[in-house]
MIDOMAR-677314 format. One line per 3 residues: number of its first residue (from 1); their letters; for each residue x, y, z of C-alpha. Coordinates in nm, 4 decimals. Layout:
# residues N
NUM> a> X,Y,Z  ... .
# end
This chain:
# residues 401
1> mkg> 18.7919,4.3737,2.1496  19.0853,4.2966,1.8848  19.1025,4.5139,1.5832 .
4> dai> 18.7800,4.5442,1.4276  18.6201,4.2546,1.5496  18.2738,4.3142,1.6515 .
7> rql> 18.2268,4.2817,2.0266  18.0585,4.0172,2.1979  17.7761,4.0166,2.4912 .
10> lfi> 17.6671,3.7376,2.6805  17.3006,3.8428,2.8010  17.1995,3.6048,3.1009 .
13> spv> 16.8109,3.6376,3.1522  16.5635,3.4953,3.4136  16.2525,3.5289,3.1740 .
16> ypf> 16.2005,3.4762,2.8044  16.1200,3.8406,2.6945  15.8991,3.7961,2.4055 .
19> pvk> 15.5937,3.8369,2.3409  15.6300,4.1172,2.5899  15.3161,4.0612,2.8618 .
22> tgq> 15.4600,4.1439,3.2012  15.6880,4.4262,3.3608  15.9606,4.2040,3.3811 .
25> qvr> 15.9561,4.0895,3.0077  15.9564,4.4909,2.9217  16.2425,4.5826,3.0906 .
28> vsk> 16.4373,4.2833,2.9709  16.3407,4.3354,2.6139  16.4211,4.7006,2.6500 .
31> lie> 16.7942,4.6098,2.7777  16.8684,4.3410,2.5146  16.7560,4.6087,2.2642 .
34> aca> 17.0010,4.8413,2.3851  17.2937,4.6118,2.4228  17.2442,4.4987,2.0947 .
37> rgf> 17.3486,4.8858,1.9584  17.7029,4.7637,2.0348  17.7598,4.3871,2.0462 .
40> evt> 17.6354,4.1040,1.8852  17.4137,3.9319,2.1668  17.4088,3.5943,2.2614 .
43> ylg> 17.0913,3.4971,2.4784  17.0989,3.2375,2.7633  16.7726,3.1969,2.9307 .
46> pgp> 16.4317,3.0140,2.9222  16.2698,2.9798,2.6357  15.8987,3.0382,2.4770 .
49> tda> 15.5654,2.9472,2.7155  15.3717,3.0408,2.3974  15.2661,2.8525,2.0928 .
52> egp> 15.3281,3.1513,1.8773  15.7087,3.0482,1.9541  16.0073,3.2849,1.9458 .
55> efs> 15.9138,3.6724,1.8864  16.2688,3.8301,1.9034  16.2678,4.1830,1.7912 .
58> tpf> 16.6466,4.1485,1.8182  16.8850,3.9296,1.5876  17.0662,3.7269,1.8252 .
61> krv> 17.4184,3.5717,1.7455  17.3073,3.2795,1.9092  17.0126,3.1383,2.1699 .
64> lfv> 17.0713,2.8885,2.4151  16.7324,2.7928,2.5760  16.7764,2.6473,2.9302 .
67> egn> 16.5512,2.3808,3.0784  16.2269,2.5053,3.2034  15.9870,2.8108,3.0502 .
70> gvv> 15.8784,3.1524,3.1612  15.9891,3.3614,3.4359  16.2290,3.2186,3.7329 .
73> sps> 16.1192,3.3268,4.0774  16.4144,3.5654,4.2015  16.3147,3.4955,4.5355 .
76> ala> 16.3110,3.1109,4.4689  16.6729,3.0755,4.3416  16.7712,3.3086,4.6115 .
79> rml> 16.6519,3.0627,4.8728  16.8255,2.8046,4.6971  17.1567,2.9779,4.6904 .
82> lgg> 17.1091,3.0672,5.0677  17.1029,2.7281,5.1389  16.7559,2.7695,5.2338 .
85> yig> 16.4347,2.6027,5.0899  16.5096,2.4878,4.7433  16.1617,2.4401,4.6484 .
88> ppg> 16.0345,2.1770,4.3656  16.2713,1.9570,4.1898  16.2222,2.1377,3.8987 .
91> llr> 16.3827,2.4382,4.0415  16.7038,2.2668,4.1185  16.7139,2.1212,3.7203 .
94> lwr> 16.6523,2.4454,3.6011  16.9669,2.5911,3.7829  17.1610,2.2937,3.6798 .
97> syl> 17.0479,2.3883,3.3130  17.1654,2.7004,3.3386  17.5173,2.5770,3.4568 .
100> dam> 17.5517,2.3208,3.1889  17.4565,2.6370,2.8957  17.7522,2.8359,3.0515 .
103> rsl> 17.9827,2.5033,3.0639  17.9248,2.4973,2.6828  18.0211,2.8666,2.6223 .
106> nle> 18.3710,2.9740,2.5822  18.3200,3.2976,2.8297  18.6736,3.4240,2.7063 .
109> efd> 18.5211,3.4970,2.3649  18.2976,3.7415,2.5323  18.3726,4.1120,2.5889 .
112> lif> 18.0803,4.1629,2.8545  17.8433,3.9488,3.0216  17.5537,4.1224,3.1297 .
115> ver> 17.3167,3.9484,3.3769  16.9544,4.0419,3.4382  16.8674,3.9667,3.8044 .
118> ghl> 17.1389,3.9382,4.1174  17.0358,3.5478,4.1693  17.1998,3.4881,3.8585 .
121> aal> 17.5172,3.6757,3.8894  17.7065,3.3627,4.0549  17.6731,3.1938,3.6606 .
124> akg> 17.9577,3.4805,3.6191  18.1999,3.3444,3.8533  18.5563,3.3915,3.7710 .
127> htr> 18.4534,3.6639,3.4709  18.3344,3.9269,3.7454  18.5744,4.2373,3.5911 .
130> ktv> 18.3595,4.1975,3.2579  18.0387,4.1220,3.4125  17.7600,4.4204,3.4848 .
133> vdf> 17.4468,4.2818,3.7025  17.1255,4.4356,3.7004  16.9740,4.4068,4.0232 .
136> ddv> 16.6281,4.6016,3.8941  16.5252,4.5920,4.2368  16.7454,4.5576,4.5813 .
139> ehr> 16.5562,4.2276,4.6636  16.6285,4.2194,5.0372  16.4730,4.5490,5.0870 .
142> kav> 16.1322,4.4226,4.9082  16.1700,4.1263,5.1883  16.2079,4.3383,5.4462 .
145> rea> 15.8885,4.5446,5.3590  15.6754,4.2266,5.2960  15.7932,4.0783,5.6058 .
148> rhv> 15.6916,4.3691,5.8689  15.4086,4.4658,5.6519  15.2121,4.1162,5.5920 .
151> ltg> 15.3549,3.8251,5.8127  15.3150,3.8163,6.1714  15.4686,3.6021,6.4580 .
154> gar> 15.7123,3.3425,6.3747  15.6663,3.3684,5.9948  15.7568,3.7589,5.9917 .
157> lha> 16.0792,3.6407,6.2233  16.1822,3.3828,5.9872  16.1375,3.6223,5.6893 .
160> lqr> 16.3568,3.8969,5.8476  16.6192,3.6440,5.9000  16.6232,3.5284,5.5432 .
163> alr> 16.6258,3.8695,5.4542  16.9478,3.9443,5.6578  17.0874,3.6483,5.4799 .
166> lsv> 16.9970,3.7706,5.1403  17.1069,4.1157,5.2236  17.4688,3.9867,5.2962 .
169> rei> 17.4716,3.8209,4.9787  17.3516,4.1306,4.7985  17.5842,4.3486,4.9089 .
172> vqa> 17.9070,4.1479,4.9096  17.8262,4.0210,4.5570  17.7823,4.4107,4.4617 .
175> fry> 18.0984,4.4623,4.5297  18.2381,4.1614,4.3201  18.1249,4.2930,3.9572 .
178> rkv> 18.2127,4.5580,3.7264  17.9095,4.7583,3.7361  17.5951,4.6958,3.9159 .
181> fvc> 17.2701,4.8537,3.8058  16.9391,4.9327,3.9942  16.6360,5.1523,3.8365 .
184> sdd> 16.5753,5.3750,4.1237  16.7563,5.6773,4.2979  16.6444,5.4965,4.6024 .
187> dcn> 16.8106,5.2000,4.5514  17.0916,5.3480,4.4075  17.1533,5.5897,4.7256 .
190> yll> 17.1038,5.2845,4.9428  17.3614,5.0737,4.7902  17.5892,5.3969,4.8177 .
193> rfg> 17.5696,5.4238,5.1762  17.7772,5.0831,5.1770  18.0846,5.2214,4.9927 .
196> lkn> 18.0049,5.0957,4.6594  18.1351,5.2923,4.3672  18.0194,5.0761,4.0906 .
199> vgi> 17.6444,5.1480,4.1439  17.4387,5.3110,3.8213  17.0743,5.3276,3.7532 .
202> irn> 16.8921,5.1949,3.4433  16.5373,5.3616,3.5201  16.2340,5.1579,3.4103 .
205> gvd> 16.0770,5.3706,3.1134  15.8038,5.3879,2.8673  15.7475,5.4513,2.4855 .
208> ldg> 15.5856,5.7699,2.4008  15.5926,5.7510,2.0411  15.2429,5.6167,1.9529 .
211> ewa> 14.9120,5.7206,2.0240  14.8542,5.7835,2.4065  14.5900,6.0759,2.3645 .
214> pge> 14.2810,6.0537,2.5920  13.9913,5.8857,2.4623  13.6731,6.1321,2.3709 .
217> erg> 13.4628,5.9626,2.6666  13.6102,5.8299,2.9807  13.4140,5.5645,3.1572 .
220> rkk> 13.1358,5.6774,3.4358  13.3117,5.6406,3.7516  13.5242,5.3749,3.6476 .
223> alf> 13.8606,5.3056,3.7506  14.1558,5.0656,3.6352  14.3809,4.8187,3.8250 .
226> lgn> 14.6474,4.6945,3.6322  14.9015,4.4214,3.7119  14.9759,4.0779,3.6595 .
229> ldy> 14.7823,3.8376,3.9133  15.0917,3.5905,3.9475  15.2859,3.8575,4.0795 .
232> ppn> 15.2217,3.8884,4.4944  15.2513,4.2426,4.5589  14.9788,4.3055,4.3136 .
235> vda> 14.7203,4.0481,4.4485  14.8115,4.2339,4.8069  14.7202,4.5731,4.5929 .
238> ley> 14.4018,4.4293,4.4677  14.3000,4.2672,4.8175  14.3775,4.6081,4.9540 .
241> lvh> 14.1506,4.7889,4.7479  13.8640,4.5532,4.7443  13.8729,4.5024,5.1323 .
244> dil> 13.9473,4.8092,5.2694  13.8972,5.1183,4.9943  13.6131,5.0204,4.7714 .
247> plv> 13.3766,5.0262,5.0510  13.4384,5.3889,5.1310  13.4260,5.4487,4.7828 .
250> hrr> 13.0904,5.2663,4.7426  12.9446,5.4889,5.0296  12.9514,5.7951,4.8047 .
253> mpd> 12.9379,5.6196,4.4571  12.7527,5.2832,4.4523  12.7964,5.2514,4.0628 .
256> fiv> 13.1681,5.2550,4.1268  13.3265,5.0005,3.9026  13.7142,4.8441,3.8997 .
259> dvi> 13.8285,4.7026,3.5675  14.1008,4.4702,3.6858  14.3615,4.4181,3.3650 .
262> ggg> 14.6350,4.2134,3.3464  14.7289,3.8116,3.3090  14.7331,3.5522,3.5881 .
265> tap> 14.4397,3.4139,3.7966  14.2891,3.6369,4.0760  14.2202,3.4628,4.4223 .
268> atl> 13.8490,3.2824,4.4239  13.7422,3.5217,4.7055  13.8032,3.7985,4.5063 .
271> rtk> 13.6284,3.7162,4.1807  13.2793,3.7557,4.3016  13.3455,4.0882,4.4969 .
274> rgl> 13.0794,4.3604,4.4259  13.2512,4.6314,4.1997  13.5133,4.4286,4.0220 .
277> nfi> 13.5262,4.3377,3.6536  13.7786,4.0826,3.5336  13.9150,4.1820,3.1703 .
280> gyv> 14.2401,3.9556,3.1620  14.5515,4.0367,2.9409  14.5335,4.3133,2.7184 .
283> pdl> 14.7691,4.3263,2.4674  14.7459,4.6971,2.3327  14.7148,4.8808,2.6633 .
286> rav> 14.7433,5.2167,2.4182  14.3864,5.1153,2.3477  14.2041,5.1227,2.6508 .
289> lps> 14.4156,5.2956,2.9135  14.2972,5.6552,2.7720  13.9229,5.5650,2.8559 .
292> yqv> 13.9424,5.5335,3.2220  13.8990,5.8151,3.4881  14.1459,5.7043,3.7363 .
295> maa> 14.4351,5.4524,3.8062  14.4024,5.2626,4.1459  14.7390,5.1406,4.2462 .
298> plr> 14.7360,5.0872,4.6379  15.0508,4.9119,4.6556  15.2063,4.8552,4.9670 .
301> lgg> 15.4572,4.5667,4.8341  15.7377,4.5193,4.5817  15.9989,4.8115,4.5167 .
304> gtk> 16.1809,4.9878,4.2235  15.9359,5.1755,3.9887  15.6171,5.0648,3.8621 .
307> lkl> 15.6166,5.0232,3.4826  15.2014,5.0438,3.5463  15.2523,5.4043,3.6443 .
310> lda> 15.4455,5.4987,3.3822  15.1573,5.3575,3.1445  14.9119,5.5533,3.3308 .
313> maa> 15.1301,5.8838,3.3063  15.1942,5.7947,2.9178  14.8154,5.7840,2.8664 .
316> mlp> 14.7197,6.0562,3.0521  14.5478,5.8530,3.3101  14.5215,6.0179,3.6257 .
319> ist> 14.6499,5.8315,3.9216  14.5619,5.7506,4.3067  14.8520,5.5467,4.4571 .
322> tpv> 15.0155,5.5139,4.7763  15.4158,5.6355,4.8495  15.5603,5.2524,4.7836 .
325> gae> 15.3764,5.2915,4.4386  15.4888,5.6375,4.3616  15.8744,5.5288,4.4390 .
328> gle> 16.1233,5.6174,4.2048  15.9077,5.8163,3.9791  15.9240,6.1878,4.1322 .
331> lvd> 15.5732,6.2102,4.1583  15.4549,6.4924,4.3735  15.1052,6.4850,4.5451 .
334> get> 14.8528,6.7138,4.4425  15.0759,6.8142,4.1273  15.1399,6.4988,3.9027 .
337> ali> 14.9381,6.2031,4.1114  14.7673,6.1446,4.4354  14.9651,5.9865,4.6730 .
340> san> 14.7924,5.8625,5.0443  14.9079,5.5848,5.2916  14.5699,5.5246,5.4274 .
343> pkd> 14.2391,5.3600,5.2972  14.0170,5.6595,5.3847  14.2438,5.8919,5.2226 .
346> iad> 14.3055,5.6696,4.8982  13.9086,5.6523,4.8856  13.8866,6.0259,4.9016 .
349> div> 14.1810,6.0577,4.6130  13.9263,5.8344,4.4140  13.6067,5.9998,4.4408 .
352> rlc> 13.7808,6.3237,4.4028  13.9230,6.2312,4.0685  13.6052,6.0700,3.9386 .
355> ndp> 13.4236,6.3610,4.0505  13.6719,6.6473,3.9349  13.7516,6.5716,3.5636 .
358> dyg> 13.9494,6.8856,3.5493  14.1747,6.8767,3.8398  14.2282,6.4996,3.6967 .
361> asl> 14.3315,6.6143,3.3795  14.5723,6.9094,3.5436  14.7248,6.5749,3.6896 .
364> arg> 14.7867,6.3901,3.4268  14.9148,6.6586,3.2240  15.2248,6.6988,3.4940 .
367> aya> 15.2880,6.3234,3.4613  15.3081,6.3193,3.1426  15.5539,6.5756,3.0956 .
370> laa> 15.7594,6.3931,3.3897  15.7266,6.0834,3.1831  15.8559,6.2771,2.8586 .
373> akf> 16.1422,6.4425,3.0405  16.2927,6.1504,3.2717  16.1281,5.8168,3.1528 .
376> qwv> 16.1313,5.7518,2.7799  16.2922,5.4421,2.7018  16.4784,5.5563,2.4281 .
379> qiq> 16.6879,5.8009,2.6539  16.7282,5.5345,2.8880  16.8434,5.2978,2.6035 .
382> ddl> 17.0966,5.5671,2.4930  17.2305,5.5967,2.8463  17.2639,5.2247,2.9080 .
385> akv> 17.4607,5.1896,2.5484  17.7184,5.4753,2.6419  17.7802,5.3173,2.9809 .
388> lds> 17.8355,4.9627,2.8410  18.0331,5.1326,2.5403  18.2778,5.2810,2.8141 .
391> ica> 18.3025,5.0144,3.0139  18.4762,4.7969,2.6936  18.6673,5.0769,2.5744 .
394> psg> 19.0215,5.0659,2.6305  19.0349,5.3316,2.8794  18.6660,5.2287,3.0377 .
397> nsq> 18.5500,5.3736,3.3369  18.3230,5.1512,3.5991  18.2343,5.4457,3.7509 .
400> as> 18.0252,5.5953,3.4580  17.6284,5.6037,3.5564 .
# end
């Protein structure tokens, strides 16, 4: 920045962030707000998919919509960049649209380039020293988990080979840029083992400035499953719940019901299963989460920190989850949540939380205190704004975290 000129930031996104309906949109919108504290922001990414059109909560200096709308799959673009399966022609057109939009800009005018997700970082080639990349999750770690826990035979071998190629690309890429962010201490420590000194953490968070108080009456033996059903790890978790856990719960609580809240479409094989009630997308979770007895989040796939669990922590909704679901949240089994790794124990946890509301309330109070201390968006945004400011300062220190 020269003189008193306003600093300029280019924000490159794989997802149109408004209106906020998915976890990825939450993160992107919050990061944009933080960037806008110290910069004029130019947005480059997909446009709106909803009839209501743009709902930007941040005044952008300029908006460039690429061809194609909605969420760009990180794994799909990663496969394309690795020279593997390219996918439908529309995906290739979308990537070309990003490139065309970049060519329309004078990148020398920007003080900082913020790239959301590593698979788009190649767009900043030639400007790596003023580029920060939010990996969010380390994608190849998620790919290895999927290959080991879901796939078999040749499919597993192929997936592991693809994950290996992706790991090389992600780690090499991480060295190139001014700063690389992940959302959990676990992923940060993993990358530090490779000698990286430019890794920082942008945690996922939750807003605690509204009404999240528990409702007067929680549903009778009713649980909540929360997640966008267009996201494979959520579908896997729901299938795991239905096929392996619910039968064990129903032996002791025949009237037990799980409400499934979230966008997307559940597989047809699940929509008629006993004990499930599909609600669909709910725009205001604050109005519904406090009425449940337990959040069931038996996740086996995915990575990073789960926004759905942060929502439950904010709503003082007792949590039953797995070690995968609890990753990055510092939850402690028996103190702030019940965390188990097999169907029988998960079923036991759900039954206990339904039959012992006082115990569940104790766990929920501990989880709420944890969210308030470490996972509030306002503090996360403050910390990010300071890091970005330090990067652009004359004595900017890329090691800040």
